[in-house]
LUMSEVEX-807808 format. One record per residue (C-alpha): residue in one letter; x, y, z. Coordinates in pm, whole numbers, padded with zeros to 5 digits, always signed. Example, Ala and Ser with C-alpha at 12.3 -4.5 7.8 and 13.67 -1.06 7.14 Angstrom:
2
A+01230-00450+00780S+01367-00106+00714
***
This chain:
895
X+00000+00000+00000X+00147+00335-00104X-00148+00574-00076X-00294+00777+00206X-00661+00682+00226X-00951+00698+00466X-01113+00387+00606X-01440+00315+00431X-01751+00248+00640X-01774-00092+00472X-01446-00184+00642X-01603-00148+00986X-01653-00473+01175X-01872-00536+01479X-01661-00835+01581X-01298-00912+01652X-01084-01046+01365X-01158-01411+01293X-00802-01527+01348X-00767-01372+01693X-00677-01624+01961X-00993-01771+02121X-00890-01671+02473X-00823-01310+02358X-01172-01301+02208X-01320-01445+02526X-01142-01191+02745X-01252-00897+02530X-01615-01008+02497X-01642-01064+02872X-01481-00727+02945X-01658-00499+02695X-02013-00479+02556X-01881-00432+02203X-01627-00258+01984X-01589+00118+02013X-01591+00331+01697X-01214+00327+01631X-01183-00041+01726X-01425-00143+01451X-01154-00046+01202X-00822-00061+01383X-00828-00424+01504X-00842-00559+01149X-00602-00302+01004X-00330-00361+01263X-00391-00735+01259X-00318-00717+00884X-00002-00509+00955X-00133-00200+00777X-00006+00144+00875X-00291+00323+01052X-00367+00667+01189X-00649+00650+01441X-00818+00984+01496X-01066+00957+01782X-01160+01150+02098X-01005+01071+02434X-01203+00804+02616X-01310+00620+02301X-01095+00313+02358X-00818+00457+02142X-00533+00299+02337X-00678-00052+02318X-00752+00021+01950X-00378+00033+01896X-00272-00242+02136X-00516-00534+02120X-00405-00672+01783X-00045-00641+01903X-00124-00822+02230X-00299-01094+02034X+00006-01132+01809X+00242-01152+02108X+00030-01411+02289X+00000-01613+01969X+00380-01609+01940X+00404-01719+02303X+00150-01994+02249X+00355-02124+01955X+00688-02095+02139X+00808-01807+01920X+00807-01525+02175X+01170-01419+02227X+01344-01177+02462X+01336-00874+02237X+01124-00566+02171X+00832-00625+01935X+00639-00302+01987X+00748+00052+02070X+00501+00305+02206X+00609+00672+02199X+00427+00963+02361X+00528+01322+02439X+00455+01295+02812X+00620+01083+03080X+00291+01092+03272X+00108+00949+02972X+00369+00675+02942X+00312+00578+03304X-00064+00575+03241X-00021+00342+02944X+00198+00108+03148X-00064+00090+03424X-00348+00047+03176X-00169-00241+03003X-00117-00441+03321X-00479-00554+03359X-00523-00674+02998X-00186-00853+03007X-00266-01033+03332X-00630-01106+03247X-00563-01240+02896X-00296-01473+03036X-00537-01588+03308X-00813-01649+03052X-00573-01853+02836X-00476-02066+03134X-00841-02122+03223X-00878-02258+02870X-00585-02494+02917X-00336-02284+02720X+00000-02221+02880X+00128-01887+02753X+00437-01699+02872X+00425-01355+03030X+00410-01064+02785X+00619-00788+02936X+00588-00410+02905X+00816-00147+03058X+00866+00228+03059X+01200+00375+02951X+01236+00752+03002X+01478+00992+03166X+01327+00891+03501X+01417+00523+03460X+01675+00414+03720X+02007+00252+03630X+01890-00070+03795X+01576-00076+03579X+01783-00008+03267X+02015-00299+03349X+01716-00525+03403X+01572-00422+03064X+01903-00488+02893X+01914-00844+03030X+01544-00912+02985X+01398-00661+02739X+01026-00583+02743X+00818-00705+02454X+00640-00368+02461X+00868-00069+02517X+00700+00255+02632X+00913+00565+02582X+00947+00931+02476X+01095+01076+02154X+01417+01171+02332X+01465+00831+02495X+01399+00656+02164X+01678+00867+02014X+01910+00741+02288X+01803+00376+02256X+01870+00352+01882X+02224+00467+01963X+02278+00240+02261X+02539-00015+02141X+02380-00301+02334X+02012-00217+02369X+01963-00130+02002X+02022-00497+01924X+01691-00567+02098X+01520-00335+01845X+01635-00518+01531X+01311-00714+01495X+01058-00453+01611X+00726-00508+01436X+00506-00223+01562X+00570+00146+01624X+00293+00343+01798X+00305+00724+01822X+00047+00870+02062X-00070+01233+02061X+00096+01259+01722X-00081+01588+01647X+00097+01759+01938X+00437+01622+01835X+00420+01681+01462X+00395+02061+01489X+00730+02114+01664X+01093+02001+01660X+01028+01712+01898X+00826+01568+01612X+01104+01636+01363X+01345+01450+01593X+01101+01158+01624X+01048+01144+01249X+01422+01100+01196X+01445+00840+01475X+01169+00638+01306X+01360+00639+00976X+01684+00539+01145X+01500+00259+01325X+01350+00147+00993X+01694+00144+00833X+01863-00056+01109X+01581-00307+01166X+01542-00639+00989X+01172-00557+00958X+00959-00269+00833X+00756-00187+01147X+00383-00131+01115X+00330+00232+01210X+00030+00330+01419X-00057+00689+01506X-00307+00802+01769X-00444+01152+01731X-00714+01385+01852X-00915+01578+01595X-00665+01761+01376X-00605+01893+01026X-00468+01834+00774X-00504+01474+00890X-00363+01334+00563X-00041+01531+00615X-00013+01396+00970X-00052+01048+00821X+00234+01120+00578X+00440+01244+00873X+00369+00917+01055X+00469+00676+00780X+00741+00864+00592X+00858+00770+00243X+01015+00481+00060X+01190+00452-00274X+00981+00315-00560X+01268+00086-00654X+01419-00135-00388X+01756-00022-00258X+01979-00323-00226X+02182-00293+00092X+02443-00549+00169X+02409-00705+00516X+02693-00566+00724X+02863-00599+01057X+02877-00318+01312X+03171-00125+01165X+03118-00212+00798X+02993+00034+00540X+02647+00030+00387X+02644+00117+00020X+02362+00221-00208X+02305+00423-00520X+02159+00768-00475X+01785+00777-00538X+01636+01091-00702X+01385+01281-00485X+01096+01226-00728X+01128+00850-00688X+01017+00864-00324X+00656+00787-00240X+00455+00758+00080X+00462+00421+00251X+00085+00441+00266X-00156+00469+00555X-00524+00413+00632X-00681+00694+00834X-00952+00594+01079X-01129+00923+01147X-01406+00872+01400X-01352+01190+01600X-01723+01271+01574X-01671+01628+01694X-02027+01715+01578X-02151+01523+01880X-02007+01765+02131X-02247+01975+02335X-02085+02318+02310X-02204+02676+02352X-02053+03023+02392X-02207+03222+02677X-02162+03559+02847X-02230+03612+03218X-02386+03957+03158X-02606+04122+02896X-02381+04424+02837X-02005+04366+02815X-01930+04739+02782X-02132+04927+03042X-02151+04664+03315X-01890+04762+03579X-01584+04538+03597X-01660+04419+03950X-02014+04320+03847X-01880+04122+03550X-01636+03946+03781X-01909+03861+04032X-02140+03738+03754X-01855+03530+03609X-01780+03358+03940X-02152+03302+04006X-02186+03141+03664X-01879+02924+03718X-01998+02818+04063X-02349+02730+03947X-02221+02525+03653X-01970+02344+03877X-02238+02260+04133X-02468+02124+03861X-02204+01867+03760X-01999+01600+03930X-01653+01699+03807X-01551+02007+03607X-01229+02117+03440X-01179+02489+03381X-00928+02588+03112X-00775+02935+03122X-00522+03083+02881X-00246+03175+03127X-00090+03028+03438X-00166+03346+03633X-00534+03327+03537X-00541+02966+03660X-00424+03070+04005X-00661+03368+04006X-00968+03155+03931X-00883+02901+04203X-00836+03177+04460X-01149+03357+04342X-01371+03051+04377X-01228+02961+04717X-01259+03317+04843X-01618+03369+04728X-01758+03023+04804X-01541+02904+05091X-01809+02661+05214X-01793+02470+04883X-01423+02461+04790X-01129+02342+04998X-00942+02021+04910X-01184+01950+04623X-01039+02226+04401X-00687+02249+04260X-00467+02423+04004X-00262+02236+03743X-00006+02410+03521X+00350+02371+03400X+00505+02604+03658X+00388+02385+03945X+00597+02104+04090X+00558+01756+03946X+00437+01626+04284X+00154+01881+04304X+00044+01810+03947X+00046+01433+04007X-00160+01483+04323X-00427+01674+04129X-00430+01406+03855X-00463+01123+04109X-00746+01295+04297X-00927+01357+03968X-00899+00987+03880X-01038+00889+04222X-01330+01130+04189X-01213+01340+04484X-01198+01667+04288X-01502+01882+04223X-01308+02115+03994X-00957+02143+03851X-00835+02467+03692X-00559+02447+03430X-00393+02642+03149X-00269+02386+02894X-00122+02103+03100X-00435+01884+03111X-00503+01907+02736X-00332+01582+02641X-00459+01236+02718X-00336+01174+03073X-00601+00963+03246X-00800+01194+03474X-01108+00983+03528X-01464+01093+03463X-01525+01460+03385X-01872+01572+03283X-01815+01941+03206X-01535+02155+03063X-01542+02533+03094X-01315+02742+02873X-01251+03098+02989X-01182+03307+02681X-01078+03172+02344X-00853+02863+02317X-00727+03029+01994X-00773+02727+01769X-01060+02497+01671X-00869+02171+01721X-00741+02290+02058X-01096+02380+02163X-01222+02035+02063X-00930+01870+02245X-01011+02057+02565X-01387+02000+02554X-01313+01637+02468X-01170+01584+02816X-01530+01541+02928X-01800+01284+02854X-01598+00961+02864X-01879+00744+03001X-02046+00522+02742X-02327+00709+02571X-02218+01050+02700X-02132+01348+02482X-01844+01580+02550X-01992+01888+02710X-01847+02235+02738X-01911+02606+02751X-01688+02890+02636X-01739+03180+02877X-01653+03528+02746X-01624+03866+02917X-01483+04064+02623X-01633+04146+02282X-01330+04033+02078X-01330+03705+02269X-01706+03674+02223X-01675+03698+01844X-01375+03465+01836X-01533+03198+02058X-01863+03208+01870X-01694+03143+01535X-01470+02881+01694X-01769+02702+01849X-01943+02680+01512X-01627+02544+01350X-01588+02288+01630X-01946+02169+01599X-01913+02140+01221X-01566+01980+01207X-01417+02281+01027X-01063+02257+01160X-00763+02487+01143X-00445+02341+00998X-00122+02275+01186X+00216+02349+01028X+00477+02074+01042X+00839+02205+01048X+01056+02086+00762X+01430+02091+00687X+01535+02178+01043X+01914+02176+01006X+01989+02166+01379X+01790+01846+01435X+01949+01703+01120X+02296+01777+01262X+02215+01601+01586X+02088+01289+01407X+02380+01277+01166X+02613+01264+01467X+02398+00983+01607X+02414+00801+01275X+02792+00831+01268X+02813+00687+01620X+02635+00369+01510X+02849+00279+01209X+03020+00419+00903X+02784+00543+00633X+02786+00570+00259X+02708+00941+00214X+02447+00888-00059X+02270+00620+00140X+02262+00846+00448X+02114+01128+00238X+01838+00896+00116X+01758+00759+00462X+01721+01117+00585X+01489+01206+00295X+01257+00920+00384X+01148+01131+00680X+00845+01350+00604X+01035+01645+00753X+01331+01608+00513X+01189+01472+00188X+01266+01798+00010X+01605+01851+00177X+01845+01994-00081X+02179+01828-00137X+02335+02169-00076X+02192+02194+00277X+02283+01832+00351X+02643+01892+00241X+02657+02217+00437X+02557+02039+00758X+02804+01758+00689X+03076+02017+00626X+03004+02178+00963X+03005+01844+01146X+03323+01738+00966X+03513+02043+01096X+03556+02199+00753X+03465+02543+00892X+03808+02550+01051X+03780+02887+01224X+03517+02741+01456X+03794+02562+01644X+03892+02904+01782X+03549+02894+01953X+03613+02539+02080X+03372+02385+01828X+03540+02071+01700X+03447+01818+01437X+03205+01541+01531X+03248+01321+01222X+03520+01234+00972X+03448+01249+00600X+03625+01046+00333X+03532+01206+00001X+03721+00950-00206X+03536+00658-00048X+03214+00870-00020X+03161+00785+00344X+03157+00935+00693X+03180+00807+01048X+03232+00899+01413X+03527+01122+01499X+03665+00998+01830X+03518+00806+02123X+03387+01119+02296X+03146+01185+02010X+02908+00915+02136X+02919+01061+02489X+02849+01410+02353X+02554+01282+02152X+02401+01075+02433X+02430+01352+02695X+02307+01639+02475X+02025+01472+02283X+01684+01637+02241X+01522+01953+02110X+01383+02129+02419X+01621+02412+02516X+01724+02489+02873X+01545+02797+02998X+01566+03018+03302X+01477+03363+03428X+01667+03682+03349X+01749+03944+03611X+01617+04291+03527X+01827+04586+03643X+01810+04959+03589X+02084+05118+03384X+02332+05327+03575X+02255+05241+03936X+02203+04871+03858X+01900+04836+04086X+01738+04490+04071X+01368+04522+03981X+01260+04165+03907X+01300+03885+03653X+01163+03792+03310X+01120+03456+03141X+01299+03385+02817X+00993+03378+02593X+00895+03724+02709X+01245+03855+02646X+01231+03709+02294X+00953+03953+02221X+01132+04270+02335X+01301+04514+02100X+01488+04826+02202X+01247+05094+02322X+00965+04856+02419X+00774+04946+02735X+00669+04668+02971X+00551+04634+03328X+00723+04453+03612X+00619+04463+03976X+00344+04713+03895X+00585+04966+03739X+00674+05040+03378X+01022+05018+03225X+01176+05071+02884X+01392+04790+02749X+01743+04901+02655X+01956+04589+02604X+02041+04244+02740X+02383+04111+02830X+02429+03753+02938X+02148+03676+03180X+02083+04041+03268X+01829+04278+03115X+01893+04651+03146X+01604+04896+03153X+01514+05259+03221X+01219+05347+03450X+00931+05505+03256X+00662+05568+03520X+00414+05750+03295X+00435+05539+02980X+00186+05278+02858X+00316+04924+02796X+00371+04812+02437X+00412+04449+02542X+00163+04310+02798X+00292+04079+03069X+00087+03784+02948X+00237+03794+02597X+00465+03495+02639X+00189+03282+02794X-00107+03338+02565X-00150+03099+02274X-00175+03269+01933X-00491+03271+01725X-00466+03032+01430X-00454+03189+01085X-00741+02974+00958X-00968+03076+01245X-00876+03440+01183X-00998+03412+00822X-01328+03263+00940X-01376+03550+01188X-01312+03789+00899X-01580+03616+00690X-01825+03637+00980X-01761+04011+01010X-01824+04048+00636X-02155+03859+00655X-02287+04080+00935X-02164+04396+00757X-02340+04291+00436X-02668+04252+00623X-02622+04599+00775X-02557+04740+00427X-02880+04581+00300X-03075+04748+00580X-03164+04437+00779X-03315+04505+01121X-03114+04464+01440X-03333+04184+01578X-03324+04003+01243X-02943+04003+01239X-02924+03890+01604X-03168+03611+01518X-02951+03515+01217X-02643+03500+01441X-02825+03283+01697X-02963+03055+01426X-02625+03000+01261X-02399+02996+01566X-02403+02821+01901X-02431+03097+02159X-02669+03258+02404X-02857+03582+02340X-02623+03785+02561X-02327+03690+02342X-02517+03736+02014X-02622+04090+02109X-02272+04178+02229X-02117+04066+01899X-02379+04239+01687X-02348+04563+01883X-01970+04554+01840X-01984+04512+01461X-02272+04760+01418X-02087+05031+01612X-01778+04979+01394X-01994+05000+01081X-02179+05312+01194X-01861+05485+01306X-01640+05415+01002X-01883+05311+00728X-01702+04979+00692X-01600+04670+00887X-01242+04546+00860X-01207+04179+00772X-00956+03935+00630X-01002+04096+00286X-01047+04461+00388X-00789+04612+00623X-00853+04940+00803X-00552+05145+00911X-00622+05419+01163X-00381+05703+01233X-00431+05808+01594X-00233+06045+01819X-00242+05912+02176X-00218+06091+02511X+00164+06058+02503X+00167+06252+02172X+00278+05941+01983X+00151+05856+01636X-00020+05516+01627X-00078+05340+01298X-00344+05088+01401X-00382+04797+01156X-00717+04625+01206X-00628+04283+01068X-00740+03935+01168X-00464+03692+01066X-00343+03587+01411X-00049+03704+01618X+00219+03498+01442X+00140+03640+01098X+00094+03989+01244X+00434+03965+01412X+00600+03902+01076X+00412+04176+00889X+00455+04431+01169X+00831+04372+01193X+00871+04411+00816X+00676+04739+00817X+00856+04865+01128X+01191+04787+00967X+01092+04984+00656X+00977+05282+00862X+01283+05268+01083X+01506+05307+00780X+01299+05605+00662X+01278+05779+01001X+01614+05674+01142X+01453+05612+01480X+01301+05320+01668X+00948+05213+01579X+00740+05065+01859X+00511+04769+01798X+00199+04639+01971X+00105+04299+01832X-00216+04109+01899X-00435+03849+01732X-00682+04114+01613X-00429+04352+01463X-00112+04542+01538X+00004+04897+01605X+00315+05073+01478X+00410+05351+01717X+00607+05621+01531X+00734+05975+01587X+00484+06246+01488X+00605+06274+01132X+00411+06230+00807X+00382+05870+00692X+00313+05795+00327X+00094+05491+00387X+00030+05426+00017X+00404+05429-00045X+00466+05208+00258X+00205+04953+00144X+00347+04960-00209X+00692+04888-00064X+00542+04603+00139X+00370+04450-00165X+00689+04474-00370X+00932+04341-00108X+01082+04000-00057X+00915+03921+00278X+01174+03665+00389X+01468+03894+00322X+01295+04190+00487X+01207+03986+00795X+01561+03849+00819X+01689+04204+00815X+01432+04307+01079X+01527+04034+01329X+01902+04023+01257X+02011+04220+01564X+01726+04138+01801X+01728+03950+02131X+01502+03700+01958X+01780+03617+01711X+02041+03578+01984X+01831+03344+02193X+01697+03135+01907X+02054+03093+01781X+02152+02960+02123X+01869+02704+02099X+01976+02601+01748X+02343+02584+01848X+02250+02358+02140X+02049+02119+01925X+02322+02103+01661X+02589+02031+01927X+02781+02353+01867X+02710+02445+02228X+02727+02148+02464X+02490+02167+02758X+02671+01870+02915X+03034+01770+02868X+03271+01551+03070X+03035+01545+03366X+02989+01922+03375X+02675+02112+03287X+02669+02460+03137X+02422+02704+03288X+02181+02886+03058X+02386+03200+03113X+02705+03026+03004X+02525+02885+02699X+02391+03230+02615X+02733+03396+02635X+02882+03116+02426X+02606+03160+02171X+02665+03536+02154X+03036+03494+02080X+02969+03211+01835X+02710+03409+01639X+02944+03708+01608X+03236+03490+01500X+03031+03299+01243X+02887+03617+01094X+03231+03775+01068X+03383+03470+00901X+03105+03297+00709X+02811+03537+00685X+02441+03458+00713X+02446+03136+00508X+02618+02924+00771X+02375+02631+00825X+02290+02704+01189X+02241+03076+01128X+02022+02982+00834X+01824+02747+01059X+01782+03020+01322X+01617+03243+01063X+01397+02955+00948X+01288+02879+01304X+01202+03243+01373X+01014+03296+01048X+00833+02963+01022X+00797+02835+01379X+00789+03144+01601X+00620+03360+01337X+00411+03269+01033X+00597+03391+00726X+00399+03160+00497X+00067+03327+00570X+00226+03670+00601X+00345+03621+00242X-00010+03530+00138X-00137+03855+00289X+00140+04057+00122X+00068+03891-00214X-00302+03968-00163X-00219+04336-00110X-00012+04336-00428X-00288+04178-00636X-00567+04390-00476X-00737+04076-00345X-00684+04240-00008X-00758+04612+00013X-00675+04871+00278X-00821+05202+00380X-00650+05477+00582X-00850+05700+00813X-00738+05982+01037X-00885+05906+01379X-00918+06172+01645X-01127+05906+01816X-01021+05542+01766X-01291+05313+01628X-01433+05022+01835X-01210+04759+01672X-00905+04959+01790X-01004+04986+02155X-00872+04654+02283X-00553+04693+02082X-00486+05027+02248X-00570+04892+02592X-00416+04546+02567X-00128+04616+02804X-00302+04846+03043X-00421+04576+03284X-00057+04546+03387X-00042+04896+03534X-00398+05000+03611X-00678+04829+03795X-00937+04634+03601X-01194+04895+03705X-00984+05179+03563X-00921+04989+03239X-01293+04928+03214X-01357+05298+03272X-01115+05390+02992X-01285+05143+02758X-01623+05293+02845X-01489+05642+02781X-01366+05549+02434X-01693+05368+02367X-01894+05673+02474X-01689+05895+02243X-01776+05659+01959X-02146+05662+02046X-02152+06044+02078X-01996+06073+01731X-02244+05822+01586X-02540+06011+01734X-02423+06355+01608
***
């Protein structure tokens, strides 16, 4: 099979495969009333050794969907005396906690199937499973080496170590099954890239071609995730001579066009239409209701919904909001919440998080409040309601969160999105409709990551000597490297082979030797294996940065790395309730100037909040257009509200709030900005600064790219710093009070090379410095661990700073790891692909823009202007300022 296809309904079976062992059938039929939706397809597919991607909600029997055919196969082997001491199945997940869950959940089936077989007079050996992660003790590792598990449960990083373990990798030679759980969450980042390469290296070293099984929540594009899972194979067989450990594998180079997908059947039974989901507002009027009344109404609504259900999970969008909601509920309803409520987020200790998870499983928790850490499929028992405060920023993420509820047979997932802001109300309402109708946003899978490639090529060299052409083809069998150019491959090999000689002055030495005459490469020295094994992985070390004032050097607090990534010289931010202007960073110190009367340009939550997906942004733009068209045609207010309620899943409070928001914008400006019609407002603020407010709806990552390009262009014209405020619903360029030729600026934007302009814009930023350090760590230029010593983040950062300067001076911007840093910033941190689509649309007039001088900012600008103010003023005062701007709008409309 070489095609990606969807399982046909005719393939569904209500019974277990005919050739399953009788005692396995008996165990299953006694244990379960029937096959769940994914099991009706997966048991036969996996039993027939077909690659499968199973897309189903949590709690649908997805894990057993993947494992039962494998367990049957292992017990059959045992029954026939063919079960050996080696690994037959590998299960990979992104979370250690999920691995431990899987191990626990496998113990009962393994014991019970064996018991059932014995009751039927069949003596079968024990089928073993074991977890191998960074937490596994040396004693457990030794035990596994002597008696390997038949089912190995691990993480992407540990798998990368195991395929390079001289002894343990021999147990992987005959692996028959490879399961990747939560594949949607892995495929969109570099952990997934690393795993994709590990799977291809495993395929190349094994005597078998393992059946690949992916487990996924609802996601799109699901066919691309399937391609990511299975990788590629050459159309013509590559004959590889069987070799010993240190021999050389040889093969002819295979042209890129001769690769094709290994094929996969997608079992998509996510059934997201079955979720019970609604967007609601706690008050009728989101503008004039005082902030304290909205807060009280919100907590009353939360409390009432919690009390009407057995167990509730509340998702927030930031860690600080998680803590605030827990404290708010406990403070207001102290008779109802004590030990039965808990917070769960990534900044908490592992012990506290595990305690919350365990109490959820035991039914001891009435409510758990979390940011993102309970999204993935860790077993948390029975939950019958999920509440989402504010937008989850993506349709698939919303479905994943709501899908944590309703796991009892016959139950639907049930959730409510609760909004207290008009932008959020519009966003959540469109998102809810998309979720109910399976209209998903698309993830982006990173490709051609040269730092991960470097790491794996070192690992490859540690295992044996390679024919260079064969290595290139093995790499291109990975979905993430199919289009890898020979030039980039050779550039990485040149770096690893020490051919950039000046790097030795920075203590960066070669990791591999290259023999061009024999067309082969291999490990350079015994320490190379140690370096690889102790520095493997893609997640960078992170820590806080001390913030000090310039001159007197007064310590004022600390910032996390992601927040610092966002800062450019001149940005205003708040820390400890006071505002500061960012000047520069050196090592692990950030130097600032106090600016007590300035408004923040970067809100404190920036590094925590998830960005709006581009696809969802387009759908919000279309919704705005539809309402605006009805206003243009003279439709009545009640008729439009009724249309919104009929077509979307929301209460009347929310429908009226959204309609009022769009109508005010239309009445005030005569138009409504959307994904196809951009409004740019020129507004002079109270600090006498000129604000160019771009009312766009492409999501923060695309806005970040476009805003930086425009700011870079203006900076060159003005010769002074341009401030930026970037949000999901638009961005602001803060400039000196000088004339701006917007038509000329937009013409320059439409005519530019976006990638080159963005590279120029980020070249000297803190973002570039820190992302280079990450890339240098992954590519083993900077060693986090060496000879028993660990480098601190500060030491890594200083090393990265000197390295980047040296490389630029000697080799320019095309050095592979500098090139990868730009790619990571533009494609992973930002969204250059969709920014280019917007820029092309402006050039072709598919997207139009309109400039208006605004003595009073229009409604769609209000939240953009106020986005950082909650850091320095009370919620009540922010609300008052919003009401003031709103009243100015209404007074102008009524004149």
